[in-house]
N, C-alpha and C positions, 0 to 999 in steps of 0.2 A: 470429635472424633466420633462413632460411633463404635462403639463394642462389638464383636464377632456374636451374632445370636447366639444364644445355648443348642437350639437344637434349628438350624434352620432347612431350608427347602431343598436337599441336595439335587443334583443336575442329572438330567436321563442321558442316557445316551453312554458313549464312549468320551473320559476323557482321561489325559494322561498330567501328570505333575512331576517336575523333577527337585527334589528336595533334597539339601544339605543340611543330613542332619550331626548338629555338634556337642562335644562337650566340653562345658567351659576348662576355662584353662586352670593354673595351678591357683588356689586359695591359700591367703595365711593359715587358717585352719589345719590345709592338708599340712605344709610344714610341720607346724605345733606337734599335729600326729604321730607324724614320720619322724619325728626326734623324738617322741615319746616311745613309741614302738622299737624303733634302736634301744635306747637309753635301758628298755627292759632287756631286751636282749642281751647285752653286755652283763647285766646284774646277773643272768641265769634266769630271768622269769618264763614261763612256758606262756603262761596265760598276757600275751601280747594286747591281744584284745581287750581284756579288764584295762592294762594301762593307755590306751587308744584313749577310751571313753572317759578315762581319769579326767585326761587332760583337755577334755573337748565340755567337758561338764565343769568345769572350775574356772575357767575362761572367760567370764561374762563379757569379755572385750572382742572376743568373737562374735556374736550374735551378726547373724546374715553378711557374714567375713567376705570381705573386699578382693581382691585378688594378689599375690605376692607383685613382687619385684618382679622377679623368674614370668610369674604367671601374666603380667601388663605385656613384656617382653614375646616371651610365647604365643599371644593371639595378637599384636602384631606384626609380630613375623610371616605368622599364617594370614594375616586379613592383606602384604603388603601379598602375598605368593597366592591369595586367590585374586585380587584385584590383576596383576599380573595375567591370571588365565582368563579372566574376563575378557581382558582385552585382547588377546590372542583369538577370541572368540568372534571377536564383533566384528560385524563386515564395516568396511568404511569405500568410499568411493576413488576410484582411481582417476589420472589425468587419462584423456584420450579415449579409454574406453570404453565409457558408458555403461559399464555395469559393476556392481562392485567384488572385490576381493577378500579375503579374510586381512585383519591387520595385523602384519609380520613384526610388528614394536612389541618390546616387553619392559618393564621395569626395570631395576636393578637387582634385583630379589634375587639371593645368589642360590634360591634352591630350586630354578626353571633353566633350562636353555631347551624353547621349544621346536620341536623339529616340525617338518615341515605338514607331515602329517596329521600331530598333536593338535596345532592352528586348527584344523574343519573341524574338531569336536565342540560340542555345540553347546560350552560350559558359559552361563549369564549371568549377572547378578540376580538374584532374587529380587520379584515383586514383591514382596513380605516375607518380615522375619518375623516369626512365633518364638515367644521367649519369653523363659522362666524370671517371675517377677524376683526371684534372690539378686542380691547384686552383685555375685562373681558372675552371673549370668550374664547380666544385663552388661557389664562390664566389657567382658570378651564377645557378644554380638555387637557393641558399639566399634572394639578394633577389628574386628576381622569386616561386619557390611556397611560402618558410618564413615563414610571420609568428608569431612565437613570443607576440605578444599576445592571438591569439585562438582565441575561446573553442569553435572547430571542432577535430576530430580534424585534424591535419596528412596530407598525402599520405603513401603510404611511398616513402624515396629510394632507388636502387641506385644502386650505384656502378657501374660494367659498363666493364669492362675494353677488351673490343670497339668501344668508342664514345670512345677515346682518339683526340689526331690523330698524326698522321705521323711514326714514329720516325727521325728524320735524323742523330741524331747532333747537333744542337745540344742546349744544357743547358734551354732552356726548354720542349722536349717530353718531358724524362724528367720519371717520376713521382716522390714522395715515398715516404718507405716506410710502409706500411697503416695501423702505429700511431701514427705520426704522424698522417694525416688523420683516424684514428677519433677522439683527441684533440683535434684541432679542428672537425670535423664529426659534433658525436656523434651526431645524428638521421640520419645518411646510414648503408647497409649495405653493408659493404664484402666481404660475404661473399665475392660473386664474384670479384671483385681477387686475395683472399688465397688463393684457389683457384688464381690464375695461370696460368686459362686466359680465351682462347686466346694461346697464345704470341709477343706481339706482338715481333717481332724488329728489333734497332736496323739503320738504314739501309734503311728500307721505301721503295719508289714507290709512286705512285697507282694503279697496279696492285693491289697488294698491300692497299692501305687499301682499295681497292673490293672487293675478293674478302673481307677479313673482314667490311666493312659487309654485303654483300649475302647471306653466311650468317646473316648476324645477324636482317636482315631476310625470310631465307628458313626459318630453322629454329626462331625465339626470341619476335620480336615479336608474331607473333599469339596464343601464348602467355601474354601480360604478361594479367593481372588487371587488371581495370576497363575501363570504354568510356573514359574519359576519360585520355591518356597526354601525359607533357612528354619530349621527349628534348633534351636541354642537351649540345653537343657543338663541335664546330670548323669552320672553315670550308673547310679541308683534304677531312674527314670527310664534310659536309654537299655539296661538290660532287661527293662519289665516288657518294653515295646516288644524288644527279641523274642523274648518267651511267649508276646500276643501273635505275633508273627508266625514262627513256631508252630503254634501251636491250630493257625487257619492253617499254614499248608500242610499239617498234616492229617487234617480234617479236611482235605479236599477241596475245599470253599477257596483257595486261593495257591493262585500258579506262581511258582520261585524259580527264578533261575539263579540258582545260586546254593551253597551247599546249607542249610539253615541250620543244622546240627555243627557246625565246623565254625561259623557266624557268629553262632552264640558264644564260643566257648569264648573269646576274645572281649577284654572289657573295652571301652574308650578310656583313650589317654588323653595326657592334659590338651585341649586345643584341637584332639583329633574330628578332623571331621570325615564322614564317608554317604557318598554319594547314595539315591537311590530314584527309580524311577517306578512309580507307584501309578496304576492306570484300578481305572474304577470303570463299573458298568452298571449303568442305570443305580447310581448311589453304592454300589456293593462293591469292597475291593475285588478286584479279581487278580490282578499280577502284580510280582515285586519284582526289580533287577536291582541286583545293590553290589558298589568297587567299594573295595576299604581302603583306605588309604592315610598315612598319618603325616602330621603338620609340617614334616621336614622335607616332602613328598609332593605337594600336593600339584606341582604341574610340570611330574616326571610320566614318564612312557609308561610307570605302571598305572595310571590312571589314567590317560590319553589314548595310549594305546589300547588298551582292550575296553574299556568304553564301560557305557551301559545303555549306549542309546540306540534300543531295539525295544520293541513291545513283544511279549509271550501274550500271545493272543486268547482271548476271554475263557475259562473252563468249555470242554465240549462242543469248542468251533472246531478245532483241530486245523487253525492257521497259527503260522507263527513268521514275524515279520524281519528282518533284517537291515541295518542301512546297507547299502551296497559298499562303502568302505570297511566293513568289517567280513567282507566276504570275498572268495575267488571260485571262479567260475574253473570248474578242471573236467577237462575234455581227456577221459581212459581209453585209447587205446591199445585192443590186446594186438599183438604182434601178426604177421602171417605165415603161410604157411612154411615151414623148415624141412632142411632136410630128415631130423630127429621122427616128422610125423609122418612120414612117407616108411620109416625104417618101421616104426611102433606098428603101422596099419600091415605091413608085409609078416612081423611076426602074428600075429594076429590070426591073419588068413593059412600063415604056414601051422598054428597050433587046432586049428578048427580043421585043417588036414590031419592032422598025425591024430586027432580023436581026444587031443588033451595032454597027450601022451612027452609033448615037446618043450622045451626050457621054457622056466616063466619070459611071458613078454617083454616086461624090461631087460631081460639078459641082452639083449642086442643095444644097449645104452650102457653096459659095467663093461668098465677095463676090464681086460685080461690078468693071469695075477703074476705073470711077469711083464706086465705094459703099464707104461707111465700113460694116465690119463689124458694127456696132449698128444699123444701120440694114437689114440682113437681116434680114425677117421671122421667121426663123428664129433670128436672135444669141440664146445662152440660151434655149434649147426649152424650153418648159411640158409640163405633160405631158397625155397626151390624158385624152378621156373613159372610155376604155377603161382607162389607166396610173391614171384616179384608183380605180375598180374594183378593179384588181387589189391598190393599196396596202390597199385598203378586206379585201377579203380576204384577204392578210396579216393584219393588224390584228386580223380577228377569229380566225384560226388561233391566233393566239398567246394572246391573251388564254384560247383554252380548255387551251391546253399549262400546267399550273401549273407553278412551281418554286419548292421548298419553302412550299406552301401558297400563295404569294403568285401573279398571274398571271403569266405568262412577261414581261409587257411591262414588270413594274417595275422596269426594267433602274441601275446605278448612274448610267450617263452616257451619252446618245448625241449622238455624233460626224457632223458632218453635213458634206457637199461643201456652197460656197456658189454651187454650179448651181441654178437656181430647181427645174427638174425633178427636182435630191435633195430640196431643201427642201419641197416639197409632196410628196414622200413620206415623211420624216420626222416631216412636219405628220401627215397621213392616220396613219400607224403609232403615234403617240409622243405627239399632240398636245394629248390629252385625257387626263381619269385611267383607269387601266389598270382602277379598279375598287376591290373595298374590300378590307381585311385586318384581323381583327380588330375586324371593328365600325366600321374606320375607314375614308375614305375615302381613296387612296393619291393620292397629288400626280404628278402629270407627272412625268419623267424631265428631267432637267438636259439642254438642246439647245445642245450648241456649236457653229460652226460653223471647220472650218478649212480653210487652201487646201490642207495635204498631202493631205487625201484628194478632191481633184476629181478629175476625168477627165483624159485625155492632153491636153493643150490644144494653139492654135497652131493655124493655118489654118483649119480647119472654126469655120463662125461660131456651130452648137450650141452648143462648147464654150470659148467666150468667157463673162465673167460680167457681169451689172449691177452698179452702185455698191450699195458695202455700203447705202449711204443710202436706197437704191430700197429692197433687201433689208430692210433694220429695219425699216420701214414697212410690206411685206406678213406678214413673221414678227415680230410684234413681241418675242410670247412666246421666239423663240429667243434666245443668247449671244453676241453679235459681238465683245468685248473682245478674242480672239485673233487678230482679221485685221490683217494688219498694214498695208493701204492704204486708202482706199475705192475708190478706181477699180480696175481690174483689172491689173495693170502685168505679170501673165506672160504676157497673150496676146498673140503675133506674130503674122506672117503664116506666121511657119520651124515645122513641128509639131515638139513633144518628144519627143526621142530616148529609142531604148529604154532606153539610160542611165541617162539622165535621170530616167525614172518612174521605174524601179524605185528608184534612187537615192533619190527622194523617197518611194515604198514602204516603206523602211525606213525612214526619220527619221519617219514615220510610227508604226511599231512600237515604235522608241525609247522614242517621247512614250508611247506608252501601258502600257509598261512600268514607266518613270518615274511614272506619277501613282499617288492611293492609291484608286483604284475596281477593284474585281476583276472587276465584271460589266459589259460595256460594249459598245453596240450604232455599228457603225460602217457611215452611208448614203452607200453611193459608186457605181461605174460601173464595166459590166463591162472595159474595157480595161484601165485599173486594176487591179483585180482577177489580169487576165489578167497583168500583167507582175509583181505580188506574190507572186503563190502559184508563179509560174513559175520564180523563185529557189528553193522549198526542193522542188521535186519529186523532186530526184536522192536526196534523202535519205529519200524518206518511201519505208512499205512502199508496193507496187505497188496496192493498194487502196483507199489515200488518194491516191496520184498519179492516177488515173483521176479518182476525184471531182474533184480539184482544177486539174486541165490541164483538164477540160470547161471549154467557152463558158457561160458566166454564162446563163440566161431573165430575162427580169423579174419585180421582185422574192422574187430565190432568196434563201433563209438560208442560210451556211453557217458553223457555229457551230466553232473551233478555240481549240485549250488556245495560248498566248503563254508563255516562259519564256525572260527573258535571261540570257545571261550574261555579261555587263558587257565585251563585248571593244570594243563601235563604236571606243572610239579606237583601235586597232589592225586594223581594219577594213581592205580594198579589194573595192569593192564587185566588181570581177570574178572576185569568191574565193565561195567559200560563205559565208554571211551568217552570224551569230554565233550568230542568234535559233531558239528552234525553234518549228517550228508543226506540234499534232496536231491530226489531226480527229477529235474525239471516239467519234465514234457514225457509219457509214454507211451506216448504215437507219436513222435518225432524217434525214439527211439524203435518200434516198430516198424517203420518205416525205413529206417536202417540196414536191419538185419533182415527184412526181405531183398532190399538193394544189392546186399553182396554176399549171402545164403543160399543162391539159387539151390542149390545144390543139398542145402541140409547140415550139411556136416559139422560136426562141434571136434575143435581140438585141443590137445591140451599144451 
């Protein structure tokens, strides 16, 4: 076998490699140092690092330390879980269908129960395993990726000198002779190690480890054959690699779809596997997408559901590509004209006639001092006759706009605000069959009522809602099962703040991204949409920004693609949201506006 060239010719163009970064499992020197540190603490010593190094220096039997019994079990368990993961992602022919389906069988590994969504993730066994030449890493790589009982061809195992742990003079970090390692691991190619390059000097510091890791990343990794690779190394080496990636990201030479600073805080655990997609452009590393998982959850939804399987485009191209399974197409529809719109316009005219001496415009939507909000004639305002015509016009326009041969109104799901005017709009647009497809009548989409997409609530009577009992009686075909309370517990005399409505809008996006439906319509309100889209405008192209920032008109359709990056648990709502909203077509949006806004009126 031939060693990987030290300075191979790097491929041109754009190409991606999926890489499993692994730390070795627990070795016997890890057990010894842990015991020494604990003993020092019990003895009241403060310098536990001195105790750790002392035990490693004194015990010559720890040279090139192997795995402990627990470490072997850790690596074996992770290997079983990885094989289950690969099996669940491998296409297998089916009888009679002539096509390929994902193999849904798994091994008896206790760590996984794969869902249908998880089985679609493209996790494959590595083509090449790059491994540190220290015994503990070689043992871990063997347990993870080498199955002597498999009928399939095993990966190519290459021992790489540049991947070894920092040499500090400790016996555990000194490598055995190549001949000895070759006899113990005959499936591994040690040509690179036998060559003796790069020279790894004793007494290295972190900067030296980082330099050789960066050189390997820059000069050799892109040229390794195969699209799927594994890199099995050590905690210190992996830490310095992450520092290199962090520096590249901060310098702007590489794009990263993860929080590099947060990723850098957590060191690799024993036998932990982290998955990354590296993409090179003309030999230069352009982007990295990473997900972290510990060995107990290799096949869990945390890894498979969020996934890493999209590519951030090279710097300055302006492109981002996402696999369809990670996205949801959302059609936001602002509701038709309501009675409160007419009341506001009349109030404005009255104020103009009075020369500005009349009551404030919004006073027409405020309850009297001794009046219950629900007793106001504009409480939970309904559509006007003109509003009903607007909704019917939208339905007609959508029914003539084909989508894959089906009428455009055949959505997987419709979410609607619980305010009456929104429900009326949804009923007119989506409440009956959208037509036929393949000779069969298409059933109306499921319409689910959700509080999250209601208008900004509080103070104005038009934005209160009736009870679920009343709404269900008027809209029996709607699904109210996801409403949390019968009465309106959200409405108060205090107006919902901007921060609160933005937080609520992001909860809606999180819910949309988590649902199985891929094409969803949301019937909602202008003020809600203004706060939702306003959080994304600083990250959008100028053309998209102008369309999203503009005030909604009645029955306007805005179609976007939503992609969640799974960081909601770390998000602070004052910062950039972690979801991506992308406007697919500005021209189609403009044609929609022209279609049903001939009068040029804008309403809230």
